[in-house]
N, C-alpha and C positions, 0 to 999 in steps of 0.2 A: 630313215633310220629303222633298222630291224630290231625287234625285241626277242630275247631268248627266254623261254619259260622252261625251267628245269628244277628238280628237287634241290633243296638246300644241301642235302647230304652229298650231292655230286661235288660240292666244293669242300665239304668237311670230312669226307671219308678218308681216314688216314692211311688206308691200304692202297690208295691210288698214287701212282707216280705222276709227275707233271705231264708227260706225253699221254698217259692214259686219261687224265682229267680233260685234256684238250680234245681228244678224240670223243670222249663221252659227251662233252658239251656240244661238240659238232653234231653228233648223232641226235641229241635232244633238239637241236635247232631244226631238224627235218620233221619232227613229230607234229601231227595234226591235232586238232581240238578234240576229236572223238576217237582217236586210235593211237595205240602204242606201237604200231607197225611202221617201220621206216625202211627204205631200201636205196640209200645213196650209193653211188659207185665209189670204188677205192680212190679214183681220181678226185671226186668231189670232196671226200673226207680228207684227203691229203691236202687239198687247197684250203679247206676251211679250218683245219687244225694246224696249218703251217708246218706240216711234217712231210717233206718231199721224198717219201719212200713208200711206195705202195705195199711192198713186202712187209715193211715194219708196221704199216697200218693194219694189215691182216693179222699179224701176230698180236697187236694191241687189242683188237676186237675179240680175239680168242681169249686173251687174258681177262678182259672185262666180263666175258661170259662166265669164266671160272669164278670170278669174284661176285657173281650174282646180279650184275647190272643189265644183262640182256641175254636173249637166246639168239642163236645165229644158225641159219641154214640156207642152202642154195635155193634160188628162186626159179622154179620151172626149168625150161630148156636153155635159158639165157646164160646160165652159169654164174649170174650175179648173186650176191648175198642179200638176204633180207633179215632185218633185226627187229626183235620185239623187245621194247624197253621195259624194264621192271625195276623194283627196288629190292636190294639184297635182304634176305630174312634176318641176317645178323644185325642190320640197322633197324628194321621195323620192330624186332623183339627187344631192342635195347631200352626203349622208353618204358615198356611194360615191366622189364626187370628192375629198372631204376625206381619206378613208382612203387613196385612191390617192396623193394628194399627200404624205401622211405617210410611206407606204412608200417612195416615190421619193426624198424628200429626206433620209431618215435612213439611207440606204445609205452605209457608210463609204467614203471615198475612199482606196483603198490606195496610190495614186500620190502622195499628198500628204505633205509633210514635217511637217505639223501633227500634234500628239499627239491621242490619242483624245478627250480632253475638248473640245478645240477643234473637232474634227470634229462632235461631238454638238451643240455650241452652234450651229455654222453650220447644221446640219440642222434644228434646232428653229427657228432664226430664219427659215429659208426656209419651213418649214411654216407659221409664223405669218403670213408675208407672203402665202402662197397662200390661207390661210383668210380673211384680210382682203379679198383680191381677190374671193373668192366672196361674202362678206358684202356688200361694196360693190355687187357686181353685182345682188344681190337688192334692196338698198335704193335703187338708182338711181332707180326711178320715184317714190320718195317724196321723196328729198332733192333731186334735180335737177329733175325735172319731174313733178308730180302727174298721174295719169291724170285724164281729163276727169270721170269719175264721182266720183272722190275729191274733186276740186276743187269740184265742185258741192255735194257733201255738206258739205264743210267751210265753204264760203261760206254755206250755209243755216244752219249752226250759228252763224256769226258774225252773220248777218242776224237770226236769231231773237232774239238778245240786244241788237242795236243798237236804241236807242229811237226813232230817227227813220226811219220807213218811207217815204222819198221817193227817187226817182231810182235805183231798184234796178238798172236796166241799167247805169248809169254806175258804180255800186258794184261790180257783177260784174267789169267791165273793170279797175277799180282794184285789186280783190282779186287778180285773176289776175296782174297786174303785180307786186304786192307780195310774193306768195307765192314768187316766184322768188328773192328775196333774204333773206327772213326766214320763220321757221316760223309755222305756223298758231297754235301755242300762244302764241308771243310776242305776236302780233297780238291774239288774243282776251283774254289776261290783261291787256294794257295797256288795251284798250278797256273791259273791265269795271271796271278801276281808275278810269278817267276817268268812266265812267258813275256810279259810286257816289260818288266823291270830289267831282266837280263837279256832282253832283245833276242829271244830264241827264234831262229829262222829254220830250224830243221837240219842245220849243218852239223859238222862233227863236234861242235861245242855244245850242242843240245843233247842232253842225256836221253837214253832210251826210256820209254814210259815205264817199262817193267823195273828198270833200275831206280828211277825216281820214286816209284811206289814202294819197292822193297826197302829202300833206305829211309822211308818215312820223311821225305823231304818237305812235307807240309808243315813240319815242326821247325823248319829252318828259319833263322832270323836273316832276312834279306838285307844285304849291305851293298851299297852302290858307290863306286868311285865317282866322286863329284859332289858328295855332301848330302845325300839323302839315305834314309834307311826304312826298312819295313814297309816299303811301298807307299809311304805317305808323302805329302807335299811339304813337310816341315823342313825348312832349310837349316843346315848346320851352321854354327857360329863360324865366322871368318870366311865363309864361301862367298865370292863375288861372282854374281851371275851376269849374263849379257844385259838383262834389264837394269841391273845396278849401274853398269857402265854407260848405258844409254841415258839414264837419268842424270848421272854425273856430267856427261858431255853436254846435255841440255842445260843444266844449271850453269856450267861454265860459259856457254854461249850467251845466256841471258845476262850474266854478270858482265861479260865483255861488251855487250850492246849498251847496257846501262852506263858503263864507264865512258864509252864513246859519246853517248848523249850528254853526259855531265860535262865532258871536256868541251863539247861544241857550245854549250851555254856559258 
């Protein structure tokens, strides 16, 4: 069993997409005890991060460099990359700013007529507000406007699962518009539900990805002919399934055998 040693922030950094996090952890897995320098090949990173696209791996490492997680440069005459792992300043400065906010806001106001308990509550409330502001500042690129590399990665995840591979350029534009108002997870979950429940195969009955996105089909209530709705396994009243018929037949057979045994006695 191999053990991975990496900063906790590699898991908690809200600016990282899932593919970026996987590649980052893969890079940390090559780090030695006394050096931050690693130089795995794109093939090795592809295999360890389970992303089978070397071009995409290269783009992701460039994005990680922009977000402060590493520096990247060519290694000698080989043309391979070497990476120096580091911690983004925006994360190392966060604890200092938060501690400063705590110390500042919890200083008692000696000129106030409020009692000590009230002063403490106000200080704690102010501290929570400052902390939330810091958190929102970090999350802003994710919730308000995805970085270009993040948006490309998430669209590729969506496109990989979408069964109809036509008019990709139009789908990219529609996805970029949709992601401004709804999360990637909501879009992908709804699309997968439609794909399975409506039995999309990529034929003429499968809508174009751009059409599905432009029509905000993630808000659709999925209805199925046969007694199920919304992608759940809840059976509608009055629906007789094949399992019901099998149980009924088995019960009738047992009753028939019991009657035959009673008559024999």
